[in-house]
mmCIF file as gemmi writes it, N, C-alpha and C atoms, coordinates in Angstrom:
data_model
loop_
_atom_site.group_PDB
_atom_site.id
_atom_site.type_symbol
_atom_site.label_atom_id
_atom_site.label_alt_id
_atom_site.label_comp_id
_atom_site.label_asym_id
_atom_site.label_entity_id
_atom_site.label_seq_id
_atom_site.pdbx_PDB_ins_code
_atom_site.Cartn_x
_atom_site.Cartn_y
_atom_site.Cartn_z
_atom_site.occupancy
_atom_site.B_iso_or_equiv
_atom_site.pdbx_formal_charge
_atom_site.auth_seq_id
_atom_site.auth_asym_id
_atom_site.pdbx_PDB_model_num
ATOM 1 N N . UNK Axp A 1 ? 105.913 104.325 108.551 1 0 ? 1 A 1
ATOM 2 C CA . UNK Axp A 1 ? 105.206 103.997 107.33 1 0 ? 1 A 1
ATOM 3 C C . UNK Axp A 1 ? 106.351 102.953 106.714 1 0 ? 1 A 1
ATOM 4 N N . UNK Axp A 2 ? 106.097 101.869 106.043 1 0 ? 2 A 1
ATOM 5 C CA . UNK Axp A 2 ? 107.046 101.435 105.803 1 0 ? 2 A 1
ATOM 6 C C . UNK Axp A 2 ? 107.033 101.312 104.055 1 0 ? 2 A 1
ATOM 7 N N . UNK Axp A 3 ? 107.778 100.982 103.407 1 0 ? 3 A 1
ATOM 8 C CA . UNK Axp A 3 ? 107.95 100.746 101.923 1 0 ? 3 A 1
ATOM 9 C C . UNK Axp A 3 ? 106.377 100.64 101.132 1 0 ? 3 A 1
ATOM 10 N N . UNK Axp A 4 ? 106.443 99.125 102.019 1 0 ? 4 A 1
ATOM 11 C CA . UNK Axp A 4 ? 105.376 98.119 101.144 1 0 ? 4 A 1
ATOM 12 C C . UNK Axp A 4 ? 104.079 98.604 101.782 1 0 ? 4 A 1
ATOM 13 N N . UNK Axp A 5 ? 103.925 99.705 102.75 1 0 ? 5 A 1
ATOM 14 C CA . UNK Axp A 5 ? 102.763 100.446 102.844 1 0 ? 5 A 1
ATOM 15 C C . UNK Axp A 5 ? 102.503 101.732 102.076 1 0 ? 5 A 1
ATOM 16 N N . UNK Axp A 6 ? 103.323 102.211 101.428 1 0 ? 6 A 1
ATOM 17 C CA . UNK Axp A 6 ? 103.568 103.25 100.424 1 0 ? 6 A 1
ATOM 18 C C . UNK Axp A 6 ? 103.027 103.07 98.873 1 0 ? 6 A 1
ATOM 19 N N . UNK Axp A 7 ? 104.123 101.276 99.207 1 0 ? 7 A 1
ATOM 20 C CA . UNK Axp A 7 ? 103.456 101.021 97.509 1 0 ? 7 A 1
ATOM 21 C C . UNK Axp A 7 ? 102.342 100.607 97.747 1 0 ? 7 A 1
ATOM 22 N N . UNK Axp A 8 ? 101.362 99.785 98.508 1 0 ? 8 A 1
ATOM 23 C CA . UNK Axp A 8 ? 100.151 99.621 98.217 1 0 ? 8 A 1
ATOM 24 C C . UNK Axp A 8 ? 99.249 101.379 98.279 1 0 ? 8 A 1
ATOM 25 N N . UNK Axp A 9 ? 99.654 102.086 98.825 1 0 ? 9 A 1
ATOM 26 C CA . UNK Axp A 9 ? 98.74 103.415 98.527 1 0 ? 9 A 1
ATOM 27 C C . UNK Axp A 9 ? 99.103 104.014 97.181 1 0 ? 9 A 1
ATOM 28 N N . UNK Axp A 10 ? 100.162 103.821 96.192 1 0 ? 10 A 1
ATOM 29 C CA . UNK Axp A 10 ? 100.803 104.303 95.636 1 0 ? 10 A 1
ATOM 30 C C . UNK Axp A 10 ? 99.717 103.374 94.19 1 0 ? 10 A 1
ATOM 31 N N . UNK Axp A 11 ? 99.57 101.723 94.448 1 0 ? 11 A 1
ATOM 32 C CA . UNK Axp A 11 ? 98.964 101.154 93.72 1 0 ? 11 A 1
ATOM 33 C C . UNK Axp A 11 ? 97.469 101.397 93.318 1 0 ? 11 A 1
ATOM 34 N N . UNK Axp A 12 ? 96.716 101.654 95.063 1 0 ? 12 A 1
ATOM 35 C CA . UNK Axp A 12 ? 95.508 101.759 95.151 1 0 ? 12 A 1
ATOM 36 C C . UNK Axp A 12 ? 94.815 103.316 94.127 1 0 ? 12 A 1
ATOM 37 N N . UNK Axp A 13 ? 96.006 104.336 94.431 1 0 ? 13 A 1
ATOM 38 C CA . UNK Axp A 13 ? 95.924 105.474 93.775 1 0 ? 13 A 1
ATOM 39 C C . UNK Axp A 13 ? 95.951 105.675 92.033 1 0 ? 13 A 1
ATOM 40 N N . UNK Axp A 14 ? 97.191 104.896 91.935 1 0 ? 14 A 1
ATOM 41 C CA . UNK Axp A 14 ? 97.464 104.756 90.249 1 0 ? 14 A 1
ATOM 42 C C . UNK Axp A 14 ? 96.576 104.082 89.33 1 0 ? 14 A 1
ATOM 43 N N . UNK Axp A 15 ? 96.014 102.782 90.354 1 0 ? 15 A 1
ATOM 44 C CA . UNK Axp A 15 ? 94.622 102.041 89.475 1 0 ? 15 A 1
ATOM 45 C C . UNK Axp A 15 ? 93.549 102.938 89.028 1 0 ? 15 A 1
ATOM 46 N N . UNK Axp A 16 ? 93.015 103.994 90.209 1 0 ? 16 A 1
ATOM 47 C CA . UNK Axp A 16 ? 91.717 104.801 89.786 1 0 ? 16 A 1
ATOM 48 C C . UNK Axp A 16 ? 92.527 106.322 89.256 1 0 ? 16 A 1
ATOM 49 N N . UNK Axp A 17 ? 93.505 106.739 88.952 1 0 ? 17 A 1
ATOM 50 C CA . UNK Axp A 17 ? 93.909 107.984 88.431 1 0 ? 17 A 1
ATOM 51 C C . UNK Axp A 17 ? 94.652 107.857 87.053 1 0 ? 17 A 1
ATOM 52 N N . UNK Axp A 18 ? 94.829 106.726 86.418 1 0 ? 18 A 1
ATOM 53 C CA . UNK Axp A 18 ? 95.963 106.7 85.434 1 0 ? 18 A 1
ATOM 54 C C . UNK Axp A 18 ? 97.193 106.558 85.477 1 0 ? 18 A 1
ATOM 55 N N . UNK Axp A 19 ? 97.909 106.514 86.623 1 0 ? 19 A 1
ATOM 56 C CA . UNK Axp A 19 ? 99.066 106.128 87.004 1 0 ? 19 A 1
ATOM 57 C C . UNK Axp A 19 ? 100.038 107.728 87.228 1 0 ? 19 A 1
ATOM 58 N N . UNK Axp A 20 ? 99.241 108.691 87.738 1 0 ? 20 A 1
ATOM 59 C CA . UNK Axp A 20 ? 99.99 109.684 88.493 1 0 ? 20 A 1
ATOM 60 C C . UNK Axp A 20 ? 101.28 109.644 89.23 1 0 ? 20 A 1
ATOM 61 N N . UNK Axp A 21 ? 101.621 108.945 89.93 1 0 ? 21 A 1
ATOM 62 C CA . UNK Axp A 21 ? 102.219 108.766 91 1 0 ? 21 A 1
ATOM 63 C C . UNK Axp A 21 ? 103.218 107.793 91.148 1 0 ? 21 A 1
ATOM 64 N N . UNK Axp A 22 ? 104.911 108.51 91.279 1 0 ? 22 A 1
ATOM 65 C CA . UNK Axp A 22 ? 105.81 107.644 91.613 1 0 ? 22 A 1
ATOM 66 C C . UNK Axp A 22 ? 106.467 108.229 92.764 1 0 ? 22 A 1
ATOM 67 N N . UNK Axp A 23 ? 107.195 106.628 93.064 1 0 ? 23 A 1
ATOM 68 C CA . UNK Axp A 23 ? 107.784 107.271 94.656 1 0 ? 23 A 1
ATOM 69 C C . UNK Axp A 23 ? 109.182 107.952 94.48 1 0 ? 23 A 1
ATOM 70 N N . UNK Axp A 24 ? 109.408 108.354 95.349 1 0 ? 24 A 1
ATOM 71 C CA . UNK Axp A 24 ? 110.601 109.126 95.236 1 0 ? 24 A 1
ATOM 72 C C . UNK Axp A 24 ? 111.471 108.759 96.171 1 0 ? 24 A 1
ATOM 73 N N . UNK Axp A 25 ? 111.114 108.965 97.65 1 0 ? 25 A 1
ATOM 74 C CA . UNK Axp A 25 ? 112.118 108.477 98.76 1 0 ? 25 A 1
ATOM 75 C C . UNK Axp A 25 ? 110.818 108.583 99.803 1 0 ? 25 A 1
ATOM 76 N N . UNK Axp A 26 ? 111.4 108.27 101.172 1 0 ? 26 A 1
ATOM 77 C CA . UNK Axp A 26 ? 110.761 107.939 102.036 1 0 ? 26 A 1
ATOM 78 C C . UNK Axp A 26 ? 109.543 109.032 102.517 1 0 ? 26 A 1
ATOM 79 N N . UNK Axp A 27 ? 109.827 110.029 102.473 1 0 ? 27 A 1
ATOM 80 C CA . UNK Axp A 27 ? 108.851 111.394 102.446 1 0 ? 27 A 1
ATOM 81 C C . UNK Axp A 27 ? 108.453 112.192 101.259 1 0 ? 27 A 1
ATOM 82 N N . UNK Axp A 28 ? 109.264 111.746 99.967 1 0 ? 28 A 1
ATOM 83 C CA . UNK Axp A 28 ? 108.158 111.889 99.064 1 0 ? 28 A 1
ATOM 84 C C . UNK Axp A 28 ? 107.986 111.191 98.283 1 0 ? 28 A 1
ATOM 85 N N . UNK Axp A 29 ? 106.827 112.067 97.064 1 0 ? 29 A 1
ATOM 86 C CA . UNK Axp A 29 ? 106.257 110.725 95.91 1 0 ? 29 A 1
ATOM 87 C C . UNK Axp A 29 ? 106.168 112.206 94.734 1 0 ? 29 A 1
ATOM 88 N N . UNK Axp A 30 ? 105.987 111.69 93.617 1 0 ? 30 A 1
ATOM 89 C CA . UNK Axp A 30 ? 106.29 112.682 92.468 1 0 ? 30 A 1
ATOM 90 C C . UNK Axp A 30 ? 104.359 112.262 91.737 1 0 ? 30 A 1
ATOM 91 N N . UNK Axp A 31 ? 104.384 113.699 91.277 1 0 ? 31 A 1
ATOM 92 C CA . UNK Axp A 31 ? 102.751 113.619 90.762 1 0 ? 31 A 1
ATOM 93 C C . UNK Axp A 31 ? 103.422 113.796 89.061 1 0 ? 31 A 1
ATOM 94 N N . UNK Axp A 32 ? 103.054 113.132 88.276 1 0 ? 32 A 1
ATOM 95 C CA . UNK Axp A 32 ? 103.129 113.132 86.804 1 0 ? 32 A 1
ATOM 96 C C . UNK Axp A 32 ? 102.483 114.659 86.32 1 0 ? 32 A 1
ATOM 97 N N . UNK Axp A 33 ? 100.749 114.481 86.647 1 0 ? 33 A 1
ATOM 98 C CA . UNK Axp A 33 ? 100.053 115.511 86.401 1 0 ? 33 A 1
ATOM 99 C C . UNK Axp A 33 ? 100.37 116.66 86.393 1 0 ? 33 A 1
ATOM 100 N N . UNK Axp A 34 ? 100.954 117.239 87.773 1 0 ? 34 A 1
ATOM 101 C CA . UNK Axp A 34 ? 101.423 118.407 88.066 1 0 ? 34 A 1
ATOM 102 C C . UNK Axp A 34 ? 102.914 118.557 87.876 1 0 ? 34 A 1
ATOM 103 N N . UNK Axp A 35 ? 103.617 117.275 87.572 1 0 ? 35 A 1
ATOM 104 C CA . UNK Axp A 35 ? 104.943 117.294 87.365 1 0 ? 35 A 1
ATOM 105 C C . UNK Axp A 35 ? 106.058 118.118 88.647 1 0 ? 35 A 1
ATOM 106 N N . UNK Axp A 36 ? 105.363 117.424 89.822 1 0 ? 36 A 1
ATOM 107 C CA . UNK Axp A 36 ? 105.877 118.116 90.962 1 0 ? 36 A 1
ATOM 108 C C . UNK Axp A 36 ? 106.286 117.257 91.956 1 0 ? 36 A 1
ATOM 109 N N . UNK Axp A 37 ? 107.071 117.028 92.965 1 0 ? 37 A 1
ATOM 110 C CA . UNK Axp A 37 ? 107.184 116.226 93.963 1 0 ? 37 A 1
ATOM 111 C C . UNK Axp A 37 ? 106.679 117.188 95.056 1 0 ? 37 A 1
ATOM 112 N N . UNK Axp A 38 ? 106.229 116.08 95.964 1 0 ? 38 A 1
ATOM 113 C CA . UNK Axp A 38 ? 104.664 116.449 97.128 1 0 ? 38 A 1
ATOM 114 C C . UNK Axp A 38 ? 105.489 115.404 98.333 1 0 ? 38 A 1
ATOM 115 N N . UNK Axp A 39 ? 105.593 115.97 99.575 1 0 ? 39 A 1
ATOM 116 C CA . UNK Axp A 39 ? 105.198 114.949 100.786 1 0 ? 39 A 1
ATOM 117 C C . UNK Axp A 39 ? 104.141 114.343 100.816 1 0 ? 39 A 1
ATOM 118 N N . UNK Axp A 40 ? 104.199 112.664 101.258 1 0 ? 40 A 1
ATOM 119 C CA . UNK Axp A 40 ? 103.094 112.185 101.608 1 0 ? 40 A 1
ATOM 120 C C . UNK Axp A 40 ? 103.791 110.74 102.348 1 0 ? 40 A 1
ATOM 121 N N . UNK Axp A 41 ? 103.755 111.238 103.465 1 0 ? 41 A 1
ATOM 122 C CA . UNK Axp A 41 ? 103.906 110.228 104.527 1 0 ? 41 A 1
ATOM 123 C C . UNK Axp A 41 ? 102.552 109.597 105.259 1 0 ? 41 A 1
ATOM 124 N N . UNK Axp A 42 ? 101.818 110.299 104.721 1 0 ? 42 A 1
ATOM 125 C CA . UNK Axp A 42 ? 100.638 109.555 105.212 1 0 ? 42 A 1
ATOM 126 C C . UNK Axp A 42 ? 99.526 109.599 104.041 1 0 ? 42 A 1
ATOM 127 N N . UNK Axp A 43 ? 98.403 108.313 104.083 1 0 ? 43 A 1
ATOM 128 C CA . UNK Axp A 43 ? 97.696 108.319 102.604 1 0 ? 43 A 1
ATOM 129 C C . UNK Axp A 43 ? 96.505 109.307 102.524 1 0 ? 43 A 1
ATOM 130 N N . UNK Axp A 44 ? 96.53 110.192 103.632 1 0 ? 44 A 1
ATOM 131 C CA . UNK Axp A 44 ? 95.231 111.193 103.199 1 0 ? 44 A 1
ATOM 132 C C . UNK Axp A 44 ? 96.451 112.622 102.839 1 0 ? 44 A 1
ATOM 133 N N . UNK Axp A 45 ? 97.599 112.684 102.376 1 0 ? 45 A 1
ATOM 134 C CA . UNK Axp A 45 ? 98.26 113.611 101.727 1 0 ? 45 A 1
ATOM 135 C C . UNK Axp A 45 ? 97.939 113.288 100.424 1 0 ? 45 A 1
ATOM 136 N N . UNK Axp A 46 ? 98.249 111.612 99.791 1 0 ? 46 A 1
ATOM 137 C CA . UNK Axp A 46 ? 97.591 111.837 98.513 1 0 ? 46 A 1
ATOM 138 C C . UNK Axp A 46 ? 96.099 112.381 98.133 1 0 ? 46 A 1
ATOM 139 N N . UNK Axp A 47 ? 95.547 111.797 99.134 1 0 ? 47 A 1
ATOM 140 C CA . UNK Axp A 47 ? 94.098 111.821 99.152 1 0 ? 47 A 1
ATOM 141 C C . UNK Axp A 47 ? 94.026 113.685 99.041 1 0 ? 47 A 1
ATOM 142 N N . UNK Axp A 48 ? 94.828 114.503 99.447 1 0 ? 48 A 1
ATOM 143 C CA . UNK Axp A 48 ? 94.688 116.129 99.596 1 0 ? 48 A 1
ATOM 144 C C . UNK Axp A 48 ? 95.304 116.335 98.445 1 0 ? 48 A 1
ATOM 145 N N . UNK Axp A 49 ? 95.972 115.785 98.251 1 0 ? 49 A 1
ATOM 146 C CA . UNK Axp A 49 ? 96.829 116.539 96.646 1 0 ? 49 A 1
ATOM 147 C C . UNK Axp A 49 ? 95.727 115.972 95.418 1 0 ? 49 A 1
ATOM 148 N N . UNK Axp A 50 ? 95.158 114.618 95.328 1 0 ? 50 A 1
ATOM 149 C CA . UNK Axp A 50 ? 94.602 114.492 93.993 1 0 ? 50 A 1
ATOM 150 C C . UNK Axp A 50 ? 93.109 115.324 94.56 1 0 ? 50 A 1
ATOM 151 N N . UNK Axp A 51 ? 92.824 116.147 95.618 1 0 ? 51 A 1
ATOM 152 C CA . UNK Axp A 51 ? 91.46 117.146 95.612 1 0 ? 51 A 1
ATOM 153 C C . UNK Axp A 51 ? 91.913 118.706 95.62 1 0 ? 51 A 1
ATOM 154 N N . UNK Axp A 52 ? 93.313 118.639 95.671 1 0 ? 52 A 1
ATOM 155 C CA . UNK Axp A 52 ? 93.675 120.182 95.817 1 0 ? 52 A 1
ATOM 156 C C . UNK Axp A 52 ? 93.241 120.78 93.907 1 0 ? 52 A 1
ATOM 157 N N . UNK Axp A 53 ? 93.167 122.229 94.398 1 0 ? 53 A 1
ATOM 158 C CA . UNK Axp A 53 ? 92.65 122.624 93.275 1 0 ? 53 A 1
ATOM 159 C C . UNK Axp A 53 ? 93.869 122.783 92.082 1 0 ? 53 A 1
ATOM 160 N N . UNK Axp A 54 ? 94.692 122.782 92.237 1 0 ? 54 A 1
ATOM 161 C CA . UNK Axp A 54 ? 96.467 122.948 91.178 1 0 ? 54 A 1
ATOM 162 C C . UNK Axp A 54 ? 96.176 121.729 90.742 1 0 ? 54 A 1
ATOM 163 N N . UNK Axp A 55 ? 96.143 120.721 91.271 1 0 ? 55 A 1
ATOM 164 C CA . UNK Axp A 55 ? 95.963 119.183 90.705 1 0 ? 55 A 1
ATOM 165 C C . UNK Axp A 55 ? 95.418 118.912 89.348 1 0 ? 55 A 1
ATOM 166 N N . UNK Axp A 56 ? 93.468 119.58 90.269 1 0 ? 56 A 1
ATOM 167 C CA . UNK Axp A 56 ? 92.368 119.465 88.816 1 0 ? 56 A 1
ATOM 168 C C . UNK Axp A 56 ? 93.058 120.35 87.62 1 0 ? 56 A 1
ATOM 169 N N . UNK Axp A 57 ? 93.536 121.24 88.374 1 0 ? 57 A 1
ATOM 170 C CA . UNK Axp A 57 ? 93.179 122.083 87.197 1 0 ? 57 A 1
ATOM 171 C C . UNK Axp A 57 ? 94.739 122.007 85.706 1 0 ? 57 A 1
ATOM 172 N N . UNK Axp A 58 ? 95.796 121.159 86.6 1 0 ? 58 A 1
ATOM 173 C CA . UNK Axp A 58 ? 96.623 120.626 85.628 1 0 ? 58 A 1
ATOM 174 C C . UNK Axp A 58 ? 95.8 119.357 85.237 1 0 ? 58 A 1
ATOM 175 N N . UNK Axp A 59 ? 95.373 118.477 85.824 1 0 ? 59 A 1
ATOM 176 C CA . UNK Axp A 59 ? 94.622 117.572 84.741 1 0 ? 59 A 1
ATOM 177 C C . UNK Axp A 59 ? 93.906 117.934 83.873 1 0 ? 59 A 1
ATOM 178 N N . UNK Axp A 60 ? 93.389 119.143 83.735 1 0 ? 60 A 1
ATOM 179 C CA . UNK Axp A 60 ? 92.223 119.335 82.897 1 0 ? 60 A 1
ATOM 180 C C . UNK Axp A 60 ? 93.13 120.238 82.068 1 0 ? 60 A 1
ATOM 181 N N . UNK Axp A 61 ? 94.253 120.796 82.028 1 0 ? 61 A 1
ATOM 182 C CA . UNK Axp A 61 ? 95.085 121.301 80.788 1 0 ? 61 A 1
ATOM 183 C C . UNK Axp A 61 ? 95.853 119.926 80.191 1 0 ? 61 A 1
ATOM 184 N N . UNK Axp A 62 ? 96.02 118.749 80.739 1 0 ? 62 A 1
ATOM 185 C CA . UNK Axp A 62 ? 97.158 117.842 80.012 1 0 ? 62 A 1
ATOM 186 C C . UNK Axp A 62 ? 95.601 117.119 79.495 1 0 ? 62 A 1
ATOM 187 N N . UNK Axp A 63 ? 94.345 117.078 79.625 1 0 ? 63 A 1
ATOM 188 C CA . UNK Axp A 63 ? 93.632 116.857 78.487 1 0 ? 63 A 1
ATOM 189 C C . UNK Axp A 63 ? 93.472 117.347 78.051 1 0 ? 63 A 1
ATOM 190 N N . UNK Axp A 64 ? 93.55 118.633 77.881 1 0 ? 64 A 1
ATOM 191 C CA . UNK Axp A 64 ? 93.269 119.66 77.221 1 0 ? 64 A 1
ATOM 192 C C . UNK Axp A 64 ? 94.041 119.763 75.623 1 0 ? 64 A 1
ATOM 193 N N . UNK Axp A 65 ? 95.406 119.664 76.164 1 0 ? 65 A 1
ATOM 194 C CA . UNK Axp A 65 ? 96.709 119.206 75.146 1 0 ? 65 A 1
ATOM 195 C C . UNK Axp A 65 ? 96.414 117.897 74.624 1 0 ? 65 A 1
ATOM 196 N N . UNK Axp A 66 ? 95.999 116.886 74.815 1 0 ? 66 A 1
ATOM 197 C CA . UNK Axp A 66 ? 95.945 115.285 74.862 1 0 ? 66 A 1
ATOM 198 C C . UNK Axp A 66 ? 95.19 115.56 73.347 1 0 ? 66 A 1
ATOM 199 N N . UNK Axp A 67 ? 93.678 116.02 74.082 1 0 ? 67 A 1
ATOM 200 C CA . UNK Axp A 67 ? 92.884 116.334 73.169 1 0 ? 67 A 1
ATOM 201 C C . UNK Axp A 67 ? 92.832 116.906 71.927 1 0 ? 67 A 1
ATOM 202 N N . UNK Axp A 68 ? 93.662 118.273 71.967 1 0 ? 68 A 1
ATOM 203 C CA . UNK Axp A 68 ? 94.181 119.091 70.671 1 0 ? 68 A 1
ATOM 204 C C . UNK Axp A 68 ? 95.629 118.017 70.28 1 0 ? 68 A 1
ATOM 205 N N . UNK Axp A 69 ? 95.8 117.619 70.495 1 0 ? 69 A 1
ATOM 206 C CA . UNK Axp A 69 ? 97.363 116.846 69.963 1 0 ? 69 A 1
ATOM 207 C C . UNK Axp A 69 ? 96.196 115.585 68.959 1 0 ? 69 A 1
ATOM 208 N N . UNK Axp A 70 ? 95.312 114.867 69.669 1 0 ? 70 A 1
ATOM 209 C CA . UNK Axp A 70 ? 94.713 113.914 69.306 1 0 ? 70 A 1
ATOM 210 C C . UNK Axp A 70 ? 93.783 114.386 67.671 1 0 ? 70 A 1
ATOM 211 N N . UNK Axp A 71 ? 93.526 115.784 67.91 1 0 ? 71 A 1
ATOM 212 C CA . UNK Axp A 71 ? 92.54 116.329 66.497 1 0 ? 71 A 1
ATOM 213 C C . UNK Axp A 71 ? 93.622 116.795 65.702 1 0 ? 71 A 1
ATOM 214 N N . UNK Axp A 72 ? 94.749 117.401 65.75 1 0 ? 72 A 1
ATOM 215 C CA . UNK Axp A 72 ? 95.42 117.618 64.81 1 0 ? 72 A 1
ATOM 216 C C . UNK Axp A 72 ? 95.538 116.375 64.284 1 0 ? 72 A 1
ATOM 217 N N . UNK Axp A 73 ? 96.056 115.302 64.789 1 0 ? 73 A 1
ATOM 218 C CA . UNK Axp A 73 ? 96.611 113.835 64.007 1 0 ? 73 A 1
ATOM 219 C C . UNK Axp A 73 ? 95.78 113.292 63.566 1 0 ? 73 A 1
ATOM 220 N N . UNK Axp A 74 ? 94.06 113.393 63.646 1 0 ? 74 A 1
ATOM 221 C CA . UNK Axp A 74 ? 93.057 113.439 62.861 1 0 ? 74 A 1
ATOM 222 C C . UNK Axp A 74 ? 92.94 114.11 61.963 1 0 ? 74 A 1
ATOM 223 N N . UNK Axp A 75 ? 93.491 115.34 61.894 1 0 ? 75 A 1
ATOM 224 C CA . UNK Axp A 75 ? 93.685 116.681 60.814 1 0 ? 75 A 1
ATOM 225 C C . UNK Axp A 75 ? 94.371 115.751 59.374 1 0 ? 75 A 1
ATOM 226 N N . UNK Axp A 76 ? 96.187 115.39 59.991 1 0 ? 76 A 1
ATOM 227 C CA . UNK Axp A 76 ? 96.706 115.334 59.346 1 0 ? 76 A 1
ATOM 228 C C . UNK Axp A 76 ? 96.512 114.363 58.805 1 0 ? 76 A 1
ATOM 229 N N . UNK Axp A 77 ? 95.59 112.776 59.396 1 0 ? 77 A 1
ATOM 230 C CA . UNK Axp A 77 ? 95.487 111.69 58.316 1 0 ? 77 A 1
ATOM 231 C C . UNK Axp A 77 ? 94.243 111.78 57.732 1 0 ? 77 A 1
ATOM 232 N N . UNK Axp A 78 ? 93.448 112.845 58.149 1 0 ? 78 A 1
ATOM 233 C CA . UNK Axp A 78 ? 92.13 112.946 57.195 1 0 ? 78 A 1
ATOM 234 C C . UNK Axp A 78 ? 92.561 113.744 55.634 1 0 ? 78 A 1
ATOM 235 N N . UNK Axp A 79 ? 93.631 114.111 55.892 1 0 ? 79 A 1
ATOM 236 C CA . UNK Axp A 79 ? 94.325 114.953 54.338 1 0 ? 79 A 1
ATOM 237 C C . UNK Axp A 79 ? 95.219 113.746 54.033 1 0 ? 79 A 1
ATOM 238 N N . UNK Axp A 80 ? 95.122 112.42 54.258 1 0 ? 80 A 1
ATOM 239 C CA . UNK Axp A 80 ? 96.105 111.671 53.539 1 0 ? 80 A 1
ATOM 240 C C . UNK Axp A 80 ? 97.201 111.247 54.059 1 0 ? 80 A 1
ATOM 241 N N . UNK Axp A 81 ? 98.19 111.751 54.915 1 0 ? 81 A 1
ATOM 242 C CA . UNK Axp A 81 ? 99.153 111.756 55.478 1 0 ? 81 A 1
ATOM 243 C C . UNK Axp A 81 ? 99.391 110.302 56.876 1 0 ? 81 A 1
ATOM 244 N N . UNK Axp A 82 ? 99.901 109.846 56.448 1 0 ? 82 A 1
ATOM 245 C CA . UNK Axp A 82 ? 99.845 108.514 57.744 1 0 ? 82 A 1
ATOM 246 C C . UNK Axp A 82 ? 100.996 109.56 58.575 1 0 ? 82 A 1
ATOM 247 N N . UNK Axp A 83 ? 100.735 108.794 59.668 1 0 ? 83 A 1
ATOM 248 C CA . UNK Axp A 83 ? 101.807 109.445 61.365 1 0 ? 83 A 1
ATOM 249 C C . UNK Axp A 83 ? 103.341 108.854 60.532 1 0 ? 83 A 1
ATOM 250 N N . UNK Axp A 84 ? 103.409 108.075 60.189 1 0 ? 84 A 1
ATOM 251 C CA . UNK Axp A 84 ? 105.056 108.047 59.624 1 0 ? 84 A 1
ATOM 252 C C . UNK Axp A 84 ? 105.591 109.344 58.554 1 0 ? 84 A 1
ATOM 253 N N . UNK Axp A 85 ? 104.376 109.924 57.796 1 0 ? 85 A 1
ATOM 254 C CA . UNK Axp A 85 ? 104.68 111.275 56.888 1 0 ? 85 A 1
ATOM 255 C C . UNK Axp A 85 ? 104.459 111.842 57.405 1 0 ? 85 A 1
ATOM 256 N N . UNK Axp A 86 ? 104.342 112.373 58.931 1 0 ? 86 A 1
ATOM 257 C CA . UNK Axp A 86 ? 104.143 113.292 59.458 1 0 ? 86 A 1
ATOM 258 C C . UNK Axp A 86 ? 105.816 113.733 60.117 1 0 ? 86 A 1
ATOM 259 N N . UNK Axp A 87 ? 106.407 112.582 60.545 1 0 ? 87 A 1
ATOM 260 C CA . UNK Axp A 87 ? 107.53 112.841 61.137 1 0 ? 87 A 1
ATOM 261 C C . UNK Axp A 87 ? 108.691 112.954 59.931 1 0 ? 87 A 1
ATOM 262 N N . UNK Axp A 88 ? 109.275 114.204 60.328 1 0 ? 88 A 1
ATOM 263 C CA . UNK Axp A 88 ? 110.135 115.399 59.356 1 0 ? 88 A 1
ATOM 264 C C . UNK Axp A 88 ? 111.447 114.663 59.926 1 0 ? 88 A 1
ATOM 265 N N . UNK Axp A 89 ? 112.663 114.013 59.199 1 0 ? 89 A 1
ATOM 266 C CA . UNK Axp A 89 ? 113.89 114.29 59.738 1 0 ? 89 A 1
ATOM 267 C C . UNK Axp A 89 ? 114.806 114.921 59.084 1 0 ? 89 A 1
ATOM 268 N N . UNK Axp A 90 ? 115.821 115.923 59.844 1 0 ? 90 A 1
ATOM 269 C CA . UNK Axp A 90 ? 116.458 116.325 59.163 1 0 ? 90 A 1
ATOM 270 C C . UNK Axp A 90 ? 117.235 116.252 57.967 1 0 ? 90 A 1
ATOM 271 N N . UNK Axp A 91 ? 117.786 116.642 56.9 1 0 ? 91 A 1
ATOM 272 C CA . UNK Axp A 91 ? 118.621 116.261 55.521 1 0 ? 91 A 1
ATOM 273 C C . UNK Axp A 91 ? 120.242 116.665 55.96 1 0 ? 91 A 1
């Protein structure tokens, strides 16, 4: 497998899945959703990882976290604070 082949795979999967993969070396890639490196020398290994139970659970957890964060931000903004007001710097 060449670097350009893997780059094409990453481009294909990242376009569909909001850029979860990063190239590490000739035999490994990194999934930002799972925060884990995995072996990927074949395109089917990316597909297998995307379909794995662990990846799907991690994707759901990240979605819940981001939704909770957005709800908290909305709550503070409703109370009249700006995003800048929410940042507290130590004195």
